[in-house]
C-alpha positions as CSV (number, residue, x, y, z in Angstrom):
1,M,127.4,25.4,125.9
2,N,124.4,27.6,126.6
3,I,125.3,30.5,128.8
4,H,122.3,31.9,130.6
5,F,122.9,35.5,131.6
6,S,121.1,37.0,134.6
7,R,118.5,39.7,134.0
8,R,121.0,42.1,135.5
9,A,123.8,41.1,133.1
10,R,121.4,41.3,130.1
11,A,120.8,44.9,130.9
12,L,124.5,45.8,130.9
13,T,125.7,48.3,128.2
14,S,129.1,49.7,127.4
15,S,130.0,53.3,128.3
16,A,129.5,55.7,125.4
17,I,132.8,57.3,126.3
18,R,134.7,54.0,126.4
19,E,133.3,53.1,122.9
20,I,134.5,56.5,121.6
21,L,137.9,56.0,123.1
22,K,138.4,52.9,121.0
23,V,138.2,55.2,117.9
24,T,140.5,57.8,119.4
25,E,143.4,55.4,119.9
26,R,144.5,56.4,116.3
27,P,147.3,59.0,116.7
28,E,145.9,61.3,114.1
29,V,142.6,61.8,116.1
30,I,142.5,64.9,118.4
31,S,140.5,63.6,121.3
32,F,138.4,65.8,123.5
33,A,136.5,62.7,124.6
34,G,138.3,60.9,127.4
35,G,138.2,62.5,130.9
36,L,141.8,61.3,131.5
37,P,144.3,63.1,133.7
38,S,147.3,64.5,131.9
39,P,150.2,62.0,132.1
40,A,152.4,65.1,132.5
41,S,150.8,65.6,135.9
42,F,151.9,62.2,137.3
43,P,154.5,62.5,140.1
44,V,156.6,59.7,138.6
45,D,159.8,60.4,140.5
46,A,158.0,60.7,143.9
47,I,156.1,57.5,143.4
48,A,159.3,55.7,142.4
49,R,161.1,56.9,145.5
50,A,158.1,55.9,147.6
51,S,158.2,52.4,146.1
52,V,161.9,52.0,147.1
53,R,161.1,53.0,150.7
54,V,158.1,50.7,150.9
55,F,160.0,47.6,149.8
56,A,163.0,48.5,152.0
57,R,160.9,48.9,155.1
58,Q,157.5,47.2,154.7
59,A,157.8,44.6,152.0
60,Q,155.9,41.9,153.9
61,T,153.0,44.2,154.7
62,A,152.8,45.5,151.2
63,L,152.6,42.0,149.7
64,Q,150.2,40.5,152.3
65,Y,146.5,40.5,152.7
66,G,145.2,43.5,154.6
67,P,142.0,44.8,156.4
68,T,138.9,45.2,154.3
69,E,138.5,48.8,155.5
70,G,142.0,49.7,154.3
71,Y,145.6,50.3,155.5
72,G,145.3,52.0,158.9
73,P,147.8,54.9,158.4
74,L,146.2,55.8,155.1
75,R,142.7,55.8,156.6
76,E,144.0,58.0,159.4
77,W,145.6,60.4,156.9
78,I,142.3,60.6,154.9
79,A,140.3,61.1,158.1
80,E,142.5,63.9,159.4
81,R,142.3,65.6,156.0
82,H,138.5,65.6,156.1
83,G,138.0,66.1,159.9
84,V,136.3,62.8,160.5
85,A,136.9,59.7,162.5
86,A,139.0,57.0,160.8
87,E,136.2,54.4,161.5
88,R,134.1,56.2,158.9
89,V,136.8,55.7,156.1
90,I,136.9,52.8,153.7
91,V,139.7,52.6,151.1
92,T,138.3,51.4,147.8
93,T,139.7,50.2,144.5
94,G,139.1,53.5,142.7
95,S,136.1,55.7,143.5
96,Q,134.2,53.7,140.8
97,Q,134.1,50.8,143.3
98,A,132.7,53.2,145.9
99,L,129.8,53.9,143.6
100,D,129.2,50.2,143.0
101,L,129.3,49.5,146.8
102,L,126.8,52.2,147.5
103,G,124.5,50.8,144.8
104,K,124.9,47.3,146.2
105,V,124.0,48.2,149.8
106,L,121.4,51.0,149.2
107,I,119.5,50.1,146.0
108,D,116.7,47.5,145.5
109,P,115.1,46.9,142.1
110,G,112.6,49.7,141.5
111,S,113.9,52.0,144.3
112,A,114.4,55.7,143.6
113,V,117.7,57.4,143.1
114,L,118.0,61.1,142.6
115,V,120.6,62.6,140.3
116,E,121.6,66.0,138.9
117,T,120.8,67.1,135.4
118,P,123.1,66.2,133.7
119,T,125.1,63.8,135.8
120,Y,128.2,61.6,135.7
121,L,127.9,58.7,133.2
122,G,130.0,56.3,135.3
123,A,127.6,56.8,138.3
124,L,124.6,56.0,136.1
125,Q,126.3,52.8,134.9
126,A,127.3,51.7,138.4
127,F,123.8,52.3,139.9
128,S,121.9,50.9,136.9
129,L,123.3,47.5,137.6
130,Y,121.0,47.4,140.7
131,E,117.9,48.4,138.7
132,P,116.8,51.7,140.3
133,V,114.3,54.2,139.0
134,F,116.3,57.4,138.4
135,R,114.6,60.7,139.2
136,A,116.3,63.7,137.6
137,L,116.6,66.8,139.8
138,R,116.3,70.1,137.9
139,S,119.6,71.9,137.8
140,D,121.1,75.2,136.5
141,D,124.7,76.5,135.9
142,D,125.3,76.3,139.7
143,G,124.1,72.7,140.1
144,P,121.0,71.0,141.4
145,L,118.2,73.4,142.6
146,P,117.3,72.8,146.2
147,E,113.7,74.0,145.7
148,A,113.3,71.3,143.1
149,L,113.9,68.7,145.8
150,D,110.3,68.4,147.1
151,A,108.6,65.8,149.2
152,G,107.2,64.0,146.1
153,L,110.6,63.7,144.4
154,A,112.3,62.6,147.7
155,Q,109.6,60.0,148.6
156,D,111.3,56.7,149.2
157,A,114.5,57.9,147.5
158,R,117.6,56.0,148.7
159,F,120.0,58.9,148.1
160,L,120.7,62.0,146.0
161,Y,124.0,61.7,144.0
162,A,125.8,65.0,143.3
163,Q,129.3,66.3,142.2
164,P,129.6,69.8,143.8
165,N,133.1,70.5,142.4
166,F,133.8,71.0,138.7
167,Q,131.3,68.4,137.8
168,N,131.8,65.7,135.1
169,P,130.5,66.5,132.5
170,T,129.7,70.3,132.9
171,G,132.6,71.6,134.9
172,R,130.3,73.6,137.0
173,R,130.9,74.2,140.7
174,M,128.1,74.6,143.3
175,P,128.4,77.9,145.3
176,V,128.5,77.9,149.1
177,A,124.9,79.2,149.4
178,R,123.6,76.5,147.1
179,R,125.4,73.8,149.1
180,V,124.0,75.1,152.4
181,A,120.5,75.1,150.9
182,L,120.8,71.7,149.4
183,V,122.1,70.1,152.6
184,E,119.4,71.7,154.6
185,R,116.7,70.6,152.2
186,A,118.0,67.0,152.2
187,R,118.1,67.0,156.0
188,E,114.5,68.2,156.2
189,L,113.4,65.4,153.8
190,G,115.6,62.7,155.3
191,V,117.5,62.1,152.0
192,L,121.1,60.8,152.2
193,L,123.5,62.9,150.0
194,V,126.2,61.1,148.1
195,E,129.0,63.7,147.4
196,D,131.3,62.5,144.7
197,D,134.4,64.8,144.8
198,P,137.2,63.6,142.4
199,Y,137.9,67.2,141.2
200,G,137.7,69.3,144.4
201,E,141.5,69.8,144.6
202,L,141.7,71.1,141.0
203,A,140.4,74.6,141.6
204,Y,142.8,76.7,139.5
205,D,143.1,79.4,142.1
206,G,143.5,76.8,144.9
207,E,140.2,77.9,146.6
208,R,138.4,75.0,148.3
209,L,134.8,75.4,149.2
210,P,133.3,73.6,152.2
211,S,132.2,70.1,151.4
212,L,128.6,68.8,151.9
213,L,130.2,66.3,154.3
214,S,131.5,69.1,156.5
215,M,128.0,70.6,156.7
216,N,126.2,67.4,157.8
217,P,128.6,64.5,158.5
218,D,125.7,62.1,159.5
219,G,123.7,62.8,156.3
220,V,126.4,62.6,153.7
221,A,128.5,59.7,152.1
222,Y,131.6,61.3,150.6
223,L,133.7,59.8,147.7
224,G,137.3,60.8,147.2
225,S,139.9,59.7,144.7
226,F,143.7,59.7,144.1
227,S,143.2,59.3,140.4
228,K,143.1,63.0,139.5
229,V,145.8,64.1,142.0
230,L,148.3,61.3,141.8
231,A,147.7,58.7,139.1
232,P,144.6,56.9,137.9
233,G,146.6,53.6,137.3
234,L,146.8,53.2,141.1
235,R,143.0,52.6,141.2
236,L,142.7,54.1,144.6
237,G,139.7,55.9,146.1
238,Y,137.9,56.1,149.4
239,L,134.5,56.4,151.0
240,I,133.6,58.4,154.1
241,A,130.2,57.4,155.5
242,P,128.2,57.5,158.7
243,P,129.3,54.6,160.9
244,E,126.2,52.3,160.3
245,L,126.6,52.7,156.5
246,A,130.4,52.3,156.7
247,R,130.0,49.0,158.4
248,K,127.6,47.7,155.8
249,L,129.8,49.0,152.9
250,A,132.8,47.2,154.4
251,Q,130.8,43.9,154.4
252,A,129.9,44.4,150.8
253,K,133.5,45.2,149.9
254,Q,134.7,42.1,151.7
255,A,132.5,40.0,149.5
256,A,133.7,41.9,146.4
257,D,137.5,41.8,146.7
258,L,138.5,41.3,150.3
259,H,140.5,44.6,150.3
260,T,142.1,47.1,148.0
261,P,145.7,46.0,147.1
262,S,148.0,46.5,150.1
263,L,150.9,47.5,147.9
264,V,149.0,50.3,146.2
265,Q,147.8,51.7,149.6
266,L,151.2,51.7,151.1
267,L,152.7,53.2,148.0
268,A,150.2,56.1,148.0
269,F,150.6,56.7,151.7
270,E,154.3,56.8,151.5
271,T,154.0,59.3,148.6
272,V,151.6,61.7,150.4
273,R,152.5,61.3,154.0
274,D,155.0,64.2,154.2
275,G,153.0,66.9,152.5
276,L,154.0,66.1,148.9
277,L,150.4,66.0,147.7
278,D,149.7,69.6,148.5
279,Q,152.9,70.7,146.7
280,H,152.2,68.5,143.7
281,I,148.6,69.7,143.3
282,E,149.8,73.2,142.8
283,S,151.6,72.2,139.6
284,V,148.6,70.2,138.4
285,R,146.3,73.2,138.9
286,A,148.7,75.4,137.0
287,L,148.9,72.9,134.1
288,Y,145.2,72.5,133.9
289,A,144.5,76.2,134.1
290,A,146.8,76.8,131.1
291,Q,145.1,74.0,129.2
292,C,141.6,75.4,130.0
293,E,142.6,78.9,128.9
294,A,143.9,77.5,125.6
295,M,140.5,75.8,125.1
296,L,138.5,78.9,126.0
297,D,140.6,81.1,123.7
298,A,140.2,78.6,120.8
299,L,136.4,78.4,121.4
300,A,136.2,82.2,121.3
301,R,138.0,82.3,118.0
302,H,136.3,79.4,116.1
303,M,132.8,78.8,117.4
304,P,129.9,80.1,115.3
305,A,127.3,82.5,116.7
306,G,124.7,80.6,118.8
307,V,127.1,78.2,120.4
308,R,127.4,78.7,124.2
309,W,129.9,77.3,126.7
310,N,130.9,77.8,130.3
311,R,134.1,79.1,131.8
312,P,135.3,76.5,134.4
313,R,137.3,77.7,137.4
314,G,138.7,74.2,137.9
315,G,138.6,70.6,136.7
316,M,139.0,69.1,133.3
317,F,135.8,69.8,131.2
318,V,134.0,72.5,129.2
319,W,130.3,72.1,128.4
320,L,129.0,73.3,125.1
321,T,125.4,74.0,124.2
322,L,124.5,74.2,120.5
323,P,121.4,75.9,119.2
324,A,118.1,74.0,119.6
325,G,117.5,71.4,116.9
326,V,121.2,70.5,116.4
327,D,122.0,67.0,117.6
328,A,125.6,66.6,118.8
329,G,125.3,62.8,118.6
330,E,124.6,63.0,114.9
331,L,127.6,65.3,114.4
332,L,130.0,63.0,116.2
333,P,130.6,60.6,113.3
334,R,131.3,63.5,111.0
335,A,133.7,65.0,113.5
336,I,135.6,61.6,113.8
337,E,135.8,61.5,110.0
338,R,137.7,64.8,110.4
339,N,139.9,63.3,113.2
340,V,138.3,65.1,116.1
341,A,136.3,63.4,118.9
342,F,134.1,64.6,121.7
343,V,131.3,63.2,123.9
344,P,127.7,64.0,123.1
345,G,125.8,65.3,126.1
346,A,122.8,63.0,125.8
347,A,124.8,60.2,127.5
348,F,125.0,62.1,130.7
349,H,121.2,62.4,131.3
350,A,119.1,60.0,133.4
351,G,115.9,61.6,132.1
352,E,115.1,63.5,129.0
353,A,118.4,64.2,127.2
354,A,119.6,67.5,125.9
355,A,120.8,66.3,122.4
356,N,122.3,69.7,121.6
357,T,125.0,69.5,124.3
358,L,128.5,68.0,124.4
359,R,131.5,67.7,126.7
360,L,135.1,68.7,125.8
361,A,137.9,67.4,127.9
362,F,141.1,69.5,127.4
363,V,143.8,68.4,129.8
364,T,145.5,65.8,127.7
365,V,145.6,67.8,124.4
366,P,148.6,70.2,123.7
367,A,147.6,73.8,123.1
368,A,148.4,73.7,119.4
369,R,146.2,70.6,118.8
370,I,143.4,72.2,120.9
371,E,143.5,75.1,118.5
372,Q,143.4,72.7,115.5
373,G,140.7,70.5,116.9
374,V,138.4,73.4,118.0
375,A,138.8,74.9,114.5
376,V,137.5,71.7,113.0
377,L,134.6,71.6,115.3
378,G,133.8,75.2,114.7
379,A,133.6,74.6,111.0
380,L,131.5,71.5,111.5
381,F,129.0,73.2,113.8
382,A,128.7,76.2,111.4
383,E,127.8,73.8,108.6
384,A,125.2,72.1,110.8
385,L,123.7,75.4,111.7
386,E,123.5,76.5,108.1
387,H,121.8,73.2,107.2
388,A,119.3,73.5,110.1
389,Q,118.4,77.1,109.1
390,A,117.9,76.1,105.4
391,A,115.7,73.1,106.3
């Protein structure tokens, strides 16, 4: 049989992170590669109790087809939390589906999509399926630069994709003044903002900054997720969009999967409805703050001179910059030979890649193994710097 793949299918590639994760399944490998929530953070008992209540009270609803837009009480809970009308909320099968739906309804082949530098690899994958032309927006340690969003860059752009809170991969958070300026600039130029916010609840000190959505509800599509605050295996996310866009997204979702599983939606709502989420998040923040401190302490002890990194105030990632001329991608196989894995930073760029960067994820690795793994990386990077200087 001859299988004739579509042009779109022929262009598909695997995630660099997913390919690395195949290697890190070996128990001896210390993996800083996968951006996975810590299993220790999962509220197992609360979800188990919620499942008993769901099957005792709403078994038929949980096992039946449901509305494409999502389970009504869950949509209302999300809407109230974000100060929007429930009609703007669509429950999705993970926020990754939300990215796909946005690509499906907004991107034509050859149309422009604006992204940060660097940006989330999963978003690049989702959008690439619809064959856009990516335009990278200059960014610094505080996020995308509003002044870089000029009329030429914005011309015919379908949207600007950004992660303001503890971005994957850099862990940076956009300050309030930068958010205000970016929203105002996008409003002036008529550019829709796509605000992807899976990590906003994970500020170690509990401080939440105002969302882009709150600053311009009619100019922002907001993506939220239960993966980082409950459990990723639920595959539960949501979209908040202006009404016209929300209706079109619902039509696209109907064609894709009819609706997100009813059982998962009822289970999540039963878990969070009485305020458990806010209590649970406090313990997740404390756990991740301790993990981050262990990573930062180890980096300070073991990294050679010339290696730079940020100090995240939330989230799951630290971003390292090696001296110019050192390629993190070339060092990855040597690190894996020593049973340590990371993600090279080049994978997160839509435009010219910064080969001397890498992402370290720290929340699933015990403190003792963080120390061990960072010591291995420090020695490896020191060897690479010596070789580069001698060349």
